[in-house]
N, C-alpha and C positions, 0 to 999 in steps of 0.2 A: 414919464420920461429919465434916458440916462443921456448924461455925454461919455463921447469915449478919451481917454485921458493917457497920450502914449510916454514916456521916457522922457523923448523931446522936448516936452510942451511946459512954459515957463509960465503962461497962467490959463486957466479957465474962468471963464463971466466975468472976461477984469478983474482978478484976483491972483494975486502971484501965490504959486502953486506949492511952496516950502511956510508962507504964511496961513495957505489953506489947512496945511497937512496940523502945523501947531496951532490952530486954532482948533481940528482936529479931535489932535490929542488932549489939547486940554478941558474940554469938552466928555471925556471919555475916562481922564484922570477926577472928572467934577461926578461925572453918573458911577467912578465907582469909590469916590467919601461917601456918596450919599446911599450904597446900598450895603457899604459897611458899616454905613451908619445905623443907616436901619434893621440889619441881624444881629448888632448891638442891645437894640431898644427892644426887639422880638424876644431874644433870649433871655434879656433882664425883667423881662414884666413875665414872663414863662416860669423864671426861675420861683419868680419875688410870688403869685399863685402857685406854684409846687410847693414851697415855703410855708405859706397860709393854710393848703390844704391840711400838708403833715400836720400842723399845729392843733388844726381843729378833729384832725383821730387823736393825735394824743390827749386831747383834754376829755375826747368821744370814751376813748380806753383806760383813761383815770377815772373815769365818774362810774361808770360799770362797775371794773374794777370793786369801787365804793359801796357800790350796788350790795356786790356778794360778796359782803365783809374780805375780801381779800385786801392784800398787802397793798400798799399808795403808794405811785410814782411818783412822787415831788418829790 
């Protein structure tokens, strides 16, 4: 269902246009902040898992070198 609103309308469904615009801007800002927080959490989680994998790789490389009798990277 679509409502036609021209620039001269002061009310839309009983709500002042300026109040509606402010509410819409507030909701938009909340969504933007939620998106930003989610992005940060996802990036931090990816970084944490990447670092964990890097540590495991380094540990395995050290073990392989010790088995070969080569230098140790401690």
